[in-house]
N, C-alpha and C positions, 0 to 999 in steps of 0.2 A: 574637259576631257571630251574629244570628238571622235565618234566611230567612223573611220574612213571607209568602212566596207558597207556604209547605209545604203540601202536601195534608193533610186530615183522613184518619186521626187523627194523622199525623205532627205537626202543628202543636201538638197536645195533648201529645203526648209531649215535644216541644222544651220547652213552657212548663212542665210539672211538672219536667222535668230542671234547669232553670234555677232553680227554687224550691228544689228539694231540695240543688242544689248550694250556691247562696248562703248557705243557713240553716246549713250544716256549717262555713263558714269562720269564723275568729276575726276578725271585722271590727272590734269594738267597741275592741279594745285597739291597732288600727292595723297590726297584722302584714300583714293583707290588705285591699287596696283593690279594690273591683269597679265596673267600668264596664259598660255595655250598649248595643249599638246594633242597629238593625234595618235591613234592606236590602231592595230589590226593583230597581226602575229607578234609585232613588236613595237614598243611605244618609242616615240620620238618628239622632242620638244619643238614646238614652233616659235615660240618666244617666251623669254623668261620674265619675271615679275619686275625687274628692275631695267629692263633692255630699253624701253621706250616710254616717253611720257606724253605723247601726243596720240590721239585717236587715230589720225589716218595712217601713221606709221605701223599701229598694230594692225589695222583693217587690210593694208597693203601685204604686210608679211603672211597674213592668214590667208588671203587671196592666191598668193605665190604658192603656199606650201601645204594647203588643205586639199587634197586632190582624192577624188573618188576612185576607189579601187574595187576590182570584182570580188565578191565573197566567196572565196574558194573553201573556207572553213570557218568556224566560229572564232571570233577574235580572243587573244589573251588578255582578258581584262585584268587579272592577277598581277602580270607585269606591268601593266599600265598604272595601277594603284600604287605598285612598288616604286615605279618611276616618279611618280609625283611626290611621294614621301621622301625618297633618297636625293632627287635631283631638281626639285622644283621649290618645295618648301624648306629652304636651307638659306642661311645668311648670305651664302655666296651667288645664290640665284636671285636676291632681293626680298627674302622674307623677313618680316619687322618681328622681333620678339613680342611686342604688346599688340600687335595687329590681330584681328579676327581672321580665321582662315577659313574659305570655303572652297567647294569642290562642285562644279555643275556638269555632271555626266549626261551625254545626249547619246541615244542610240535607238535602233529599231530592232536588236536583235535580243531575243528574250533570254538567252543562255549564252555564256562564254565556253571556252574550251575545257576548263576545269571549274566547275561551280564552286566547289567547297573551297578550292585555292582563292578563288576570287573573293569569296565571303570572309575568308581569314585576312586576306590582304587589305579589304576595305576596313576591318576592325583595327588592323594595326594603324591604318590613317586615322580612324577616328578616335582611337586612344590617345592620340597627341592633340586632341582638341578640335580637329577639323570638321566642319560641317559638311556632309555629303548631300547633296540635292541630285536627285535621280530622274531624268525625264525620259520616258519610255514612249516611243511612237508606234502606235498600232500594234500593242503586244497582246497576245492572247494569255500567255502564262507569264506571271509576275514575280514568281517565286525568288528568283535571283534578285531581281530589282528590289524587292521588298527586303531583302537581307542585306544589301549594300547601302541603302539609304539609311541616314539618320533618322531617329526617331523625334516626334509621332510623325508616322507616314504622311498623315493629312497636312503636314506642313513642308515635308521635304521631298515627297515624292509627287509627280505629275505625270498622269497618263494621258497622251494627245492622241487626236483622231486625225486632225488636218492642220494645215499649215496656218490657218487664221488662230486656232487654239493656241498654238506655238508662239505667233506673234504677240496674242494678248498675255502670254505667260510672262513676258519680259518684265511689266510692271509688277506683277504679283510676286516674282521672285525677289526682285529689289526690294520691294516692301517688306517681305519675310526677312531679308537679310539685315535690313534696318532694325527691325524688332528685336532680332536676335543680338546684334551688337548693343543695343540700347538696354538690353536685360542681363548683360554680361556681369553687371555689378548688382544683380538682385540678391534674393534671398531662397535658399535651398534647405527644405524642411523634410526631416525625416521622422514619422511616428513609429515609436517601437511599442507594440501592444503584449502584454503579458498573458500569456495562454494558461497559466497554471492558476486560473480563478474559474468561478462557476459562470453559468450562462447570464445571470443577471449582470454581474460586473461586466462581463465582456460586451453587453449590450450598452452599458454605460460607457465603455471606452470606445466605441464606435460612433454612438450618438456624438460625444464630445468631441472626438476627432472630425466629424462631418460639420459640426457647427462652427469650429474654428476654421475649417477650410473654407466655409461658405463667405466668411468675411475677408479673405484674401484675393488679390487681384490675380488671378490664375492666367487669364486669356492673354493679357498683354505679354506674358512672359517673366514678368517681374519676380513671382514666385513659383517656384517649382516643389512638388511634393512627391515624396517616396514613402514606402511603409514596409514594416516586418512584423511578424509576430514572432515570439520566442518563448520556449520552455527549456528543456533539455538541451535544444539546438534552435538556432534561429533560422527563420523561414521567410524567404522573400514574398512579399505581396505585390509589390510593384516597384519600379526604379524611378528616379527622379524625371528622366525623359520618356517615361511610358505614356503619360496622358498630359494632354495641354489644355483640357476643359474640366469644369468642376463637376459636370454630371457623371463623366467617367469615372473619376475619383470617388465620387459618392457610391456608385456601385462598387467598385473595387473594395472600398472599406467596409460597406455594409453587406458583403456576400455572405453566403450561409456560415453558421457558426460552425468552426471545423471540430468541435469537442474540446472539453477541458482535459488538461494534463493532471495526472496524478503526481507528478514530480515537481520538486521546487525548481526554479529556474536558474539555467546557467547563465547570469547575467554578463559574466565577462566574455563568453563567447558572442553573446549578441551585440556587445559593445565594440568588440573586435570586428565583427561581421559589418557592422555599420561603417567603421573606420576604413576597411579594407575593400568593401565591395560596394557600399552605396555612395560615399563620398569619393567617386573617382571620376575620370574623365568620361570614359566609355559608357558610364550610366548616368551621365546627365550632369555631374556636378561641375561648377563653373569657377575657373581660377579666381575670379574676383568676387563672387558671390559670397554673402556671410551664410556660414553653415550653422543649422539650429536642429537639436534633437528634441522631441517631446516624447518623453517616457511615460507610458501610464501603466500603474500597477496595483494590487490589492495586497501585495506581499512585503513583510518586513525586511527579509533576508533573502539573498540567493544562496546557491549552494556552497560557493566559496568566496567569502567576503574579502580577503586579501587579493586574489586573482581580480575580484570585480572592480575594486579600488585602482588597482593598477591599470586596468583596462580603461576604466572613466578617465585616468591621468593621461594614458595614451592619446584618448580621443580629445580631450580638453587642449593637450599640447599642440594638436594639429589647428587648433583655432575654434573647435566646435563649442557651441554654447549647449550645455545639457539643461533641460528642464524636467523636472519630476512632478508628476500628478499621481497623489496617492489616495486610495479609497480605504477608509478605516484602518489606517496605519497605527500600531501602537508604538513600537520601538522606531524611532526615525533615524538612528544613528548611522546606519549604512547609506540610506537614501539621501541624507544630508550630506554625506561626504562624496557622493556620486555627482550630485548636482553642481552647477556653476553658482558663483556669487554674483551680486548680492543675493542673500536667501529670498527677499521679497518679491524678487522678480523672477526667481528660477524654481522656487517651490510652492506646491498647491495641495495641501490636505484637506479633503472633505469626508464627512461622515453620513450626511443625509441626502436624499434625492433631491431636497430643496436646495440645497447647496450646489449640488450637481447643475442645476437649471441656471444658477447665476454664474459658474464657472467659465463658460465661454466668453462672456463679456469681460471678465476679470482677466483672463489669459490674453484675449487680444487686446486689451488696454495696456497690459504690461508689455506685449510685443511692439505696441506702437510706441511705447517709451523706448525699448531697446533700438528698434529699426526705424523710427521716424515713418510709420505707417500713417496715411491720410485717416481723417475722420471719415 
């Protein structure tokens, strides 16, 4: 996505970047397909994904059609995003159903003509599973760029100060795309922490969650972590695509104790929240990834047993594996019905702090059995 109103010499930097980037991709074999579009007040396709299979053909048409225009007013980036969604990522234009889709937007403008419409249009595109890389050239204000980029920002957003930085960025973005493609069949794990407990039990929960995460390969993208807390209502802690590094996840999990709830938990609402809000494209769920819930509680029952069992069934029918960790549980009937099978891989009940210390190793061993994790 090329901003044709970019100022000189920024326009020339963008032009050179595209030529270098396209030249290094394996297009002839069909592994990569490249499309291009330009935008200002109106969007226009330069080349469709399936139009050419040779580098030079693509470069020639970009040279011919990517022309610098004077910037009279801010560009309509919302229309540009909708154009990409409706006219470029389509079977008729060469999009393949099982291919990973990416957009690389290059601009030197910090805002479009309608910022909120632009953010909404970018979200519509991301909701279909498209990864949006945003490259900003000499920007002072990055609010709009922050909002349209995929997350985490340190992987999908690049702020450039000169032409050499943009040239170096070619290898960086290709490396990141390969990592994303390779991690599409990874594992997406959501922690559910029951807030209807006292401070001690909540400390056990956060320590256990951190110990489990510590053993997972987060940095490569093989594993993504999200978390919610729940009591009468579920509350988001962070989405699957919020953090790509373990220290950030540790800090988010171990943030200040929000205070115990006096109410029994509405576990049915929490399970439905995970299904409809956490395991979604826009919040980081990957179509080919295995989805896993680790629910940690110290309560035998929720407020509505039947609703809870139906909610758990809906989540499991979506292909999600539900793992239960229970502290000092008396009657296990409801929790046993919520969890996936077999029981020895999905249910973990403990009564003492010593057992808690051993539990991270036990759970990670069970996960290795289910997921084929490396020792």
